[in-house]
C-alpha positions, 0 to 999 in steps of 0.5 A: 585685207580686201580692197573693194568698190574700186577698179583694179587694172591688173595689166592681164590680158585675160582678166584686164580688170576686177572690182576688188583685190585680196592681199594676203600678208606681203602678197597680192592674192588675186582679184576677188568677186562679189561673193568673195567680198561678203565673206569675213575679212580681218579688214575691207578697204573701200576704195570708193571707186577709185582705180588701183594698178600695179606699182611702177618699176623705174628701170633706170634710176641713180637712187642714192644720187637722185636722193641726194639731189633732192636737197640740193639747188634745183637747176632744172628749168632754168632758162638762162644762166642768169636764172641759174646764178639766181637760184644758186645765190638764193639757196641756203649755205650749207652746215659744217664742211659740206659742199654747196651742191646743185643739180639740173642745169643744161646749158643747151636750154639757156638763151642767150646760149653760153656755157657757164664758168667758174668766175660766174659761181665764184661771184656768188659763192666766194671761198665756199666750195661749190659743184653744180652737176648737169642734168644728164650727170655727165658734166660738173660746173665748179667754182674756183674753191672747189677746182683747187682741191684738185691741185691741178690734177684734172685731166684723164683719159676719156674726159674733157676739161673745159678751158679758156683761151689762156688755157686755163680751166673753165670750171666745167669738167665733162665724162671721166674728168667729172666723175674722177673728180666726183670720186675724188673730191666730192665724197659723201659720207654713208650717213648723209646718203642714208638720210637722203635715201630714207626720204627718196624711198618714202617719196618713191612709194608715194608716187606708186614706185615699188621697184628700181634698177639702180645704176650707182654701183659705181659709188658703192650702192649695194652697201647702202641699200643693204644698211637700209634693209638692216635698219627697216628703211626698205620698202622698194625692190631693188635690182642693183647694177655692178659697173663693168670694171668690177666684174672680175671682182664679182666672179673671183668671189663667186657671185652670180646675177640674182644673188640677194634677198626678196628685196635687194637683189645683185644684178646686171652689168653696166657698160658705158660707151658714149656721151650724151648728144644733149651736151654735145659730149656723145658721138653720132653718125648724123649731125647734131642741130647747130654746132654741137656735132663739131663740138662733140667731135672736138671734145671726144677727140681731145679726150681720146688724145689723153 
């Protein structure tokens, strides 16, 4: 195939542009000149002056989690708690025993400034378990029905359970407390992940993304990508992370970085060191705007004592 009559931006300083591009099978054969475009070819695509650029490589994405979030309540851009609650209340209720899930809230962007609580969610969700994941994935906002699944077992080293003046959980969990709750009580079946990931791969391709560095090794994303590949649904190049606490297991069975196929490789180590400044759960040598620094230090100190 030859893509002709366009502008090919190669990102090669030696040959920054071409007028046409040859494709051989699943490989880019290179730029071609006027003479070569006149040769017999199985197919010539007239670009009509459009521009071709190399595919995008998303070097930090939690792809299964992101794909699932495309079918959840979208809380991005909410300007207040009331705005978030209106979106949650208007959302379709899930079928069967699925939870009502949302993603994207960031209380630092809300006016007036206020942290969400389980009571806020209870008023519009009732007995349906509801979990809203923060924009940075480091906090979860739960209703009482969801919190009850933990039977009071919420505290964990490195995590923060926000509590009210009476010492009761407010419904917001941060860092390790949020992640452990998610792993224990918000288990998503593989088929639900795969359904979302198939749609996510198509969306990524439509946006020009051809490769991703996936950070969801902690939830076993490698097995999900393998299943997509086996079913012929993988059209991205994937470099998969391994959590640092699984490194010894990988070494024990002889796995090395780069193991895999042309589309799916087992790659690099992901090590987590701290939280994020925006939600005041990451430490910083400098003072955050307002009282974030003090709140951050208090949260991390509380987590360290547990």
